[in-house]
C-alpha positions, -999 to 999 in steps of 0.1 A, spaced: 130 -213 707 93 -220 704 72 -188 708 41 -189 730 10 -168 726 -15 -156 751 -45 -162 728 -52 -186 699 -30 -181 669 -61 -172 649 -64 -140 669 -30 -127 657 -43 -107 627 -74 -95 646 -56 -80 675 -29 -62 655 -56 -50 631 -78 -35 658 -49 -14 671 -38 -5 636 -73 5 626 -72 32 653 -37 43 641 -49 47 605 -77 69 616 -57 90 639 -39 109 612 -72 125 601 -89 128 635 -65 145 658 -62 183 657 -82 186 625 -113 171 640 -110 189 673 -104 223 656 -124 221 624 -156 201 632 -171 233 647 -190 259 628 -167 281 608 -179 315 599 -173 330 565 -150 356 582 -129 328 597 -126 311 563 -116 344 547 -89 350 573 -76 314 568 -75 319 530 -57 353 534 -30 338 557 -27 307 535 -22 328 504 5 348 523 23 315 529 13 307 565 19 269 567 -5 263 596 -32 283 579 -26 263 547 -30 230 567 -61 242 585 -76 253 552 -68 219 538 -87 204 567 -117 227 560 -118 216 523 -114 179 533 -143 180 557 -164 206 538 -165 228 569 -171 265 559 -163 257 523 -176 231 498 -159 198 503 -131 195 477 -104 168 481 -83 183 453 -81 217 471 -74 199 504 -44 181 488 -31 213 473 -31 232 506 -16 202 524 11 200 499 19 238 502 22 234 540 42 201 537 66 219 514 74 241 544 80 210 565 49 213 586 47 179 601 9 179 606 4 185 569 29 158 561 9 134 582 -24 145 566 -9 139 531 5 106 542 -29 95 553 -45 106 520 -19 87 500 -22 56 522 -60 54 518 -63 69 483 -85 98 493 -83 127 469 -52 111 453 -42 78 438 -33 53 466 4 53 468 21 36 498 55 49 487 43 85 490 25 78 522 57 63 536 77 93 525 55 118 541 51 98 574 89 94 575 94 132 571 70 140 598 83 112 621 118 125 618 105 158 633 90 139 663 54 139 652 39 111 673 11 103 649 36 99 621 58 77 642 29 55 649 17 53 613 52 47 601 54 18 625 22 4 611 36 6 575 67 -13 586 46 -39 605 24 -46 575 51 -42 548 36 -13 530 60 5 506 89 -14 520 94 -50 531 79 -60 564 102 -51 593 89 -59 628 120 -44 645 115 -11 628 78 -12 635 86 -18 672 111 11 672 87 36 658 58 24 679 80 27 710 90 63 701 54 73 698 43 53 728 69 69 751 56 103 740 22 93 753 3 83 721 -23 57 732 -27 42 698 10 35 695 9 21 731 -17 -3 720 1 -12 688 34 -17 706 17 -40 731 3 -61 703 37 -64 687 52 -77 720 24 -102 724 16 -114 689 40 -104 661 58 -136 649 89 -115 641 94 -103 677 102 -125 707 71 -123 729 73 -103 761 41 -105 781 53 -81 808 60 -54 783 27 -61 765 8 -57 797 27 -25 805 18 -9 773 -18 -22 771 -23 -7 805 -9 26 794 -33 27 765 -62 14 786 -57 42 811 -60 66 783 -93 51 773 -84 27 744 -113 3 747 -95 -26 729 -66 -23 753 -89 -23 783 -105 -55 770 -72 -73 764 -58 -61 797 -88 -77 814 -79 -110 798 -43 -107 809 -52 -101 845 -77 -130 844 -51 -154 830 -21 -140 848 -2 -134 816 25 -107 821 8 -96 853 -2 -113 886 -35 -130 882 -62 -107 897 -99 -114 890 -109 -81 905 -86 -61 882 -98 -83 853 -135 -75 861 -127 -38 865 -111 -35 831 -137 -57 814 -164 -35 828 -147 -3 816 -148 -16 780 -181 -33 783 -200 -2 794 -186 15 763 -203 -11 741 -173 -33 732 -188 -69 727 -157 -90 735 -155 -73 769 -192 -76 774 -189 -114 769 -160 -117 793 -178 -96 820 -208 -118 815 -187 -149 820 -172 -135 852 -207 -128 866 -217 -163 856 -187 -178 875 -186 -153 903 -150 -144 896 -139 -109 905 -176 -100 909 -204 -115 929 -221 -145 913 -250 -129 895 -269 -148 868 -291 -117 860 -261 -96 852 -245 -124 833 -275 -129 811 -278 -92 805 -242 -88 794 -243 -120 773 -273 -104 755 -254 -72 749 -224 -91 735 -246 -113 713 -263 -82 698 -228 -69 691 -218 -100 672 -201 -123 698 -213 -157 684 -208 -176 716 -229 -153 738 -263 -163 724 -257 -199 733 -245 -190 768 -278 -170 773 -298 -201 764 -278 -223 787 -280 -198 815 -317 -194 812 -322 -231 819 -308 -227 855 -324 -193 862 -358 -188 878 -384 -172 855 -384 -141 876 -346 -138 871 -350 -141 834 -377 -114 834 -354 -91 854 -325 -98 832 -345 -89 800 -357 -57 817 -321 -48 825 -312 -54 789 -339 -30 777 -329 -4 802 -292 -6 793 -300 -4 756 -320 27 761 -292 43 781 -264 32 757 -282 37 724 -249 44 706 -224 16 706 -187 22 709 -170 30 676 -146 1 676 -134 -27 654 -152 -59 666 -142 -95 662 -170 -120 655 -147 -148 668 -161 -159 702 -126 -171 711 -111 -136 707 -99 -122 740 -120 -147 758 -118 -159 794 -137 -190 786 -116 -222 780 -115 -235 745 -133 -268 738 
């Protein structure tokens, strides 16, 4: 049976990578960042060290976080690894995830996918949702073991059902793009929406495309515009380009060349190659005053959103695009 894809085949690696890139970072950013990125007093460090030396697994993990980030103590990857290992030896799943991440990325230890897989698997078997997601990623990309899309799907699903938005995004991409899985656009839309509702900007952008094209959901330009706008205002260039196109066409939003020009400008600044050309074409049919207003809006928007979204961005103008291919 011939498999169909929503987007061009060249987008396959891009879309799975942008979900996986979030997954890879999640191991180090969840509780550790939330708890440890604050100022830690010497007294707090001393208390952590006391508890860690007494064998408290969570204190050992948190002390490892402190050494990894250099918070309250000098940054020391070797010390971080030692404390993580002590906590992991007591089967603390958070420490197993942290060690898995370090081995997967070669931080403080020699990169070793086999060790990363072992630690992720141990934590996943305890129901740790980050480990389940990262284990799914290792199966999807064939790290440590041969590529196994079905196992990737199984672990992503376990994590997604527990509410992990990164796993929801990854699961959706598997349903939509992985050549080893029969495509299921309805399931893809379901899980992209779940991730989008939790603020995953890439999922918001792709969900907008699915509503625009009616893939897996009933075509709805208003919904498409709403999701594209959510991602666009957070600085995600593919969504900015798509929102610009909707303003240019008057689909889901009022026909508005000024807004279209402004969003194309933002997308072009973010690396969407087709947007610069669209701006030039649009300027030819706009009044000089409209172009002036559009440029003023660009400057105002840039001042308000001086920090772009921290996301993986495709430079392929076809990626997640509403515009028909030529």
